[in-house]
N, C-alpha and C positions, 0 to 999 in steps of 0.2 A: 483286196479291197481294205483302204486304210480306213482307220477308225477316229471318230470325230471326239475331240477332247473328254466328253462326258461320257460314249461309250468305254475310251481309255480310262478312266475315272472309274469307272463301273467295274472294269476288266479285273483293275489292280487292287481292289476294293476285295473282290469275293478270291483272288488269289491268295491276298493277306488271310482270309478269313479262313479256306481249305487249307492255306499254307502247301499252295502247288508250285512246285520247284521244277518242275520236268515239262518240258515241251509237250507231250502228250495231254497231261493234267491242264496246261492252259491253252489247250485247241479245244478241249473238253469244255471247261471255264467257258470262254469265247463262243462255243456253240450253243450251249446251254443258254446263255444270255440270251441269243439270236433267237432262239424259238420261247423265251421268257418277255421278249420285249425289252432287255436290257434292266430286269427288275431283280436286283440283286438279294433283294429277302424273298421273294418266290422260287428263286435258283437256289438258294441256302436251304430253304424247306425242303426242295427237290432232291439235293445229294443227299440231304440227313434221312429224308424218306425213303430214300432207294436202298437204305442200308451198305451203299461204298459199291452195287454192284450196277451202275449205268451202262457201261460199255468197257469193250475189254480192251481198248486200247488206253485207257485213264486207270484202270485199278490199280498199274505199277506205281503211279505217282500220286494217286490222290486217297486211295484207300488206307494207307498207311501214314502218309502226311496228316491229314485231316484230323488224326485223331492224338499227332504228339503236340503239347501246349505252347503256347510264344515261347521265345528267348526271352524274353521279358521278365516270365513268371518261373519259378523253378518250382515246381511240383513234391511236395515233400511226404504225400501220403497215397503213392502211387497203388499200393497194397489194395487201400480201403475204395477204390473206385470201382464198377462193375466191368466185365472183362468187356460186355458190348460198348462202345464209347459212342460210335455213329447210329444214333438211334432217331428216330423219328420225335420231335416235342410233346410231350403228352399234353393231352385236352387239344390240340391243334385243330382246326376247321379246314386247313388245307391240304386238297387230295394232292397226290402228285401228279405232274401234268405228263402226258404219255409223249414221248419225243415223236415227230414225225418220222416214218419209217417207206421207205421207196416201194417196198411190197405190199403196203398196205393200201388193198382196193377199194372200189368208191361206192357210196351207200345202197347195199341192196344189189350188189352185183358180188355174188362170192368170185376170189381170186380174181378182179378185175384189176386190171392197170390202175398204178396212182398216177399215170401222165395224161390220162385222157378224159374224158366227160362222158358219161353213162346215156343212157336214152330217157332214164326217169328223170336226171338231171337236166335235159334238152325240155324234156316235158313240163316239169316242175319248175324252170328257173320264171317264169314270165307269172307262174303263183306269188313266189316267192319277194319277187320284183314289188309286185303290187302290195301284200303283206308288210315288207318292210316300209313302203311308203306310209301306209294307212297307221303303223305302230309309231313312225315316226312322229306323224301329227298327232297323234292320241298322246304320247308323251310330252310333247312339246305346250300340247294345249295342258294337261293336267298339271305339268311343273310351274307354269307361268300365271295359271287364272284358278287353280282350285287350292283350295287351303291344305296346308300340312297334313293336321288334324284330322282331315277328310280322307285320308289316303290307307287308313289303317281298316278302314270299313269296305276297300275295294277288294276285289278276290284276289290272288298273289299275279294271275297270268296279266291283270291289267292295271299290277303296279309298276310305274315305270323302274329300271334297272337300279342296282345299289353302284354305289362308284366304286371303279373298279381299283382292286389291290393296287396296280401302279401308282395312282393318283392320289391314293389314301397313306400310299408307303412315302409319296416325294413331300406329301403335306405333313407327315409326321418327325420327315427329316429335317424338315426349315423351323422346328420347334428349338426355342434355346434351353440349355440343360438346366440354367437356373428356375426357369419356367416349368420344366418339366417336373423337378423337383418338386417345387410347390404345388405341382398339379396332383401329384402323387399322393402328397400327404393329406392333401384337402380330400383327395378320394378315398383314400383311409381311413380320415377322421370320421368323414361320412356314411363308411360301411360298419365301420366298429363303433361308433357312437363315443371312444373315448380320443384323448389328443395328447402330446407332450406337456404340456403348459400344466395340465392336471395331473401329470404324473402316471396317467395308466397308459400312455405308448411309447416306446424309446424314443429317444430326440435321432431325429435323421438328417444327416448333414445335408445342406441345400446348397448344391452348386455340381459343376462339371466331376466326373469320373477323376481327369487328371488331377486337379486341384485336391480332391480328396484325397490322393496317393502324396501328394507334396506335403499334405497337412499331418497323414499319417508319418511322412520321413522328419518331417520339422517337429513333430510334439513327440515323437518316439514313441506311441499310440499303437495298440491293435487293432484292426480293423477287420469290419464284418462288413463283407459284399451279399447283399441278396438283389436278385435277379426273379420274379416273378410274371407271371402272365394272366392279366386279368380274364382271359376267356380259358382258362386251365378249369379244370372240373375240382380242383382240391385248392384255388386262390382263396375263395373267400372262409373257406375253413381254419387255414394256414395263417391267414391275418386276423379272425377274431379269435382263434383259441391258441395262438402262439404269438405274435404281436402283442397282442393285446393281455399276454400272461403278465399278472401282477410280477410273480416271483422272478422272471425273467427280465420284465424291465428294471425293476431293483438291483438284478445280477449286473446286468450290462453297464448301468449306472454307477454303481459302487466300484466294477472293477475301469470304469473309463474306458469302455471299448466304444469305438466310432462307428456308427453304422451309417452305410451308404446304399440305398435302395434304389431301383429302379425297374419299369416296365419295358419288359420285351418288344412292345409293339412302339413304343418310343425310340426315336433316334438315338439318343444317348445309351437309353438298356438296351436296343439292338446291337449297337457296337460292341456295349461291354458283353454281352453274350457272347458273341463272336469272338471277342479276344478272350474269354477265359472258358470257350468251346462247352458252353450251358446248352445242355439236350434235355433235362429233365427239369420239370417246373414244378415249385422253388426250389429254386439252388442257392446254397449260402457257401461262401467262401472266406476264410479266415486267414487274415495276411497281416505280416509286421515286419519291422528290420530286423534282420536278420547278418551277422557274420558274413562276411565272404571268403571264399578259399583262400589259402594263400596269402594271407594279408591284403585280402583286396576291399575294398570299402564295403560299407555294408548296402543290401541291395533289399528292396522289398518283395517279399518272398510268402508263398502261399505256403500254409504247413496243414491245412483240413478242409475238404469241403466235406459237405450234407446236401444230398437232396434227394425229394420224391413225397413222400406220401406224410402229412403232419401227422399221421396217426403214429407214425414208427421213425423214421430217420429225421425230419425236421421238426419231430417236437419240442415245446421248451424244454424237458427232460435232457432231449439228446443234446439240445443247445449246450446246455448249463453244462452238458457231462462233457463234451469234445471241450468246451472253453476248459471247463477244472481238469481234467486230465492230459491233454494234448498240447491244447495252445499255451496257456498262461504259463504251464512249468518250461514249455522251453523259449519263452519269450521276457520272463520277468526277470531273471538275472543280468540277460544283456542289456533289455532297457532302461533296470534301474543303473548299470554303470555307464551306460551312455548319457542317462538324465546326468547322473554324477559329473561324470567328466564337464558335461555341457554346462553344470552349474558352476563348475569350476573356471572352467575358461571365462562364462559369463560374468564372474566375480572378479577375474582378472583383467577382464576388457572393465568392467563397470569400474574396479580400484584405477587402471590407466585414466579413464576418463575421468574419474574425479581429481587423479593428480594431474592431469591433463587442465582440467578447470583450475587449479589451482595454482599451478603454474601459470598461466594464463591471467588468472585473478589478480596474482601475486604482481607481474609483469605490470601490468594493466594498472595497479597502484602505483608501481615504483615508477612507471611511465608519467603519471599523472603527477606523481611527487616531483619530478624532472622538470614536469612542466612548468608546475605552481611555482618553481625554484626559478628557474629560468625566467619568467616572467615576474617573479618578483623582484629579482636582480637586474632584467629591463628597467622595471618598473623606477627602481631607484637609480639606476643608470639615468635614465630618461629624468627624473625628478632633480639629480644632482646636477646634470646638463641645465635645466631648466634654470635652478637656482643660479648657478655659475653663468647663464645668459643674462638673465635679471639683475645681477650682482654687476655685471659688467655694464650692462644698459643703465643701470643707476648711476653705475663711477661714470661710463660715457656722459651720462647726463647731467651729474655734478660737475664734471671736470666744463664742460659745455658751459653750464650756468656758470662757474666762477670765471672761466673766461670770457663770457658775455658780461659777468658784473665786472670784471680787473676792466674788461674795455669800455662798458659803459663808465665806471669812474675815470678811465685817463681821458675819454672823450670828453665828462662833465668837466674837469680839470681844463682841459684847453678850452670847452668853452665859457669857462666863469674868466680865463686870461684874456679871452676875447673879448666876452662882454665888459670887462673891467677897463678894456682899451677902446672899445666902440658903443657898448651900448649903457654903460654909467652917467646917467645925468649930472649937468655940470652942479657942482656944491657953491652957490652964490645965491640959494634960495631965500627966502624971510621965514622959514621954517625949520626950526632944529630940532632935528630928532636922535634921540639917544635911543640903539638897540643893542640888544644884548643877544648873543648866539649860544647854543649849547656847547662850541667848542671850549669856550673859556669864561673866565666872568667877566671879562672887559666889557666898557660902556662904549659902543662906538658912535661918534657923534659928528652927524653930518648935515648939511643945508639943502633941504628940500622945496622947490616951487609949488604948491597944489594945484591941480588941475584935472581935467575927466580922467587919467590913467593912474592907476597905482602900481604899476608895472616897475616902475625905477624903485622902490622897497625892494620888493622881490629880487631884484638883480642887484642892488646893494647887498642883501641878506648871503646873497651867490658868494658874491666874490671877497666878503668875508671870511670863506673858508679856505681861499687862497694861501699856500704857506708862505711865511716870511720868505723862505729862499726863491722863491721864484719874483723877481723884483720886474715892476710894469716896463723894462726896457727889453725883456725879452716875449712880451706878451705878442701874438699872433696876430697878423689882420683876416684870415680867414676861421671860421667856424669848423667843425669836423663837418664833413660831408651827410648829408640827409639824417642830422642830429637834432632832436629836440629836447631839454630838459623836461624832467617830470616836475609837479608841483606837488613834490611829498614833505613840502614844511607849511606851516602856516605863522603869520605875522599877529599878534594880538597886543592889545593895549594893557599897561601894567593895574592900572585901576580908573574904574571899572573894567572887567576882563571881557572885551570884546574882539571878537575875530575881525581883521582887518580884510577885506574882501581884495582877489587881484582881478580886475578889470579893467580891460584899455577904454570904454566910455561909461562915462557914469560916476566918476569917481570923487567928486564933489562931499557928499556928503560924510564919504570914509575919510577923505581929508580932513571934515570939521571935527568927526570923532575923537582922530588923534589927535588934534589941537586941544580939543576939550581934555583929554587924557596928559595933556601937557609934555607929549612929545616921546614919552617914554613905553618903547617897543620891547617885546622880544620873540624872536624867532624859535618854533618849537617844532622838530620832527614830527612827522604823523605815524602811526602805529606801525612798526614793521619795516619802518622805510630804513634804509642808510644815509637818509640827508646828515650832515653834519660830522661822519665819518673821515679821518684824514688818514694820513700815514701813521698819525702817532704822536705825532710832535704838541706841543702848546697842551700842556696841562694843566689844569685847573689851580686857580692860584688863590689863595685866600686874600688877598690885599687887591679890592679893586684899583682896576687901571682903567682911564679914561684915553680913547682913540680918537682923536679929531681929525677928522679928515675936510674940516672945513677949508683950510685954507690950498 
């Protein structure tokens, strides 16, 4: 018949605990598991309680292998272990289950066959059925309607049956190892009235047993594994007299002994007890890293074990003596050397990390300097390019202004010649005007006819700036296209000094003002203007020259 995954897992677990290697031993394990409802804990207790004499077909494979420690641990004190290793756990309340035998007869019929039903069974079966129904109804009522505190006042035969071992075992296996450790410590503090924080109890490692071994391997410390059973008759005495002993607490703390403790009733404690083959409670195992054979890597090894009554083998004095005489002398030298090597490696690693950090920091600083230098060079280059672009723009603007200025001067010179030929009023008026310009000191005289416009005076002042080399015969007939000369000069009277307005309508008062001033006028350029600027000909003369354009 094929096994379910849960049944196969239970069989593998039992085979690992009993170290069953032969086919007969595995058949024995499977048969016992079936008889015990696939309860691994009950089967292990039955095997240990039987003293290794279950069946003749399994003795060759189980009696010797069950006594052999697992290969993961190397015991160094086999001479200290008792001769009988497969014993029933002390203080255990579990009785070995009797395996079913084909020759065992029915109740009340001596020598009856196991396969048939007796006459008494036939007679009692209706009563048993009725009793089962009544008891079921009664148990249902008291479990759901009766307070729990009232159950202790009932006779034992009226109380509901306690939870089966298989159910409690399943519940225990679901406990978390860390929670189990904390529960163990709380129960220990409640029992002894002491605590690790006050220094009256040794500090117990909180966590799974596997992590405890990893901590021993990593920190290089001596470990002390304690497996107890709360149902054992010596459990309370051991915890109160040994674990709470002040001298032992100080010794464990001084020697930095790491302690892990567990109860065999818990899942973790049960597995550890099976791994270490603990058969007597309390059991103490001292383990530490020891060098491997032939240059192999160090391994966690069991150095010494103590088990039995706290009055003798597991007393605080026995523990301290075992540590002082057996455990620590074998481990101190190797652990100290291993710590020195690890310290040297750690210092070298720390030095490399410091060097790497220094190199990285220097590289980062150099990179920052290079980046800053590049940014500075880029900024300087951009600034030079901006300056060059600005200077080029200024040069272009200045050249454009110069070109516009030259172009304006050329257009103005052409317009002046055009105005001399077509816009200048005839010189036959009744009013004689003498006009001086900033070009020279000459008095330019011309006859004007007063009217509503004063444009003729300003046009005449413009024509006075025409160079002598430009003769009237060469004056153009058309003005520059789209050009209008700006009014960047003023004409004022000599005395009193008054400005003559340039108007095309209503200039009668201006002409009257000119007449009262005797016709003496001056043309002055406005501030910042270039009016009156010529090519350089016609320097100022100290002798006054009168130019009369009346004819």
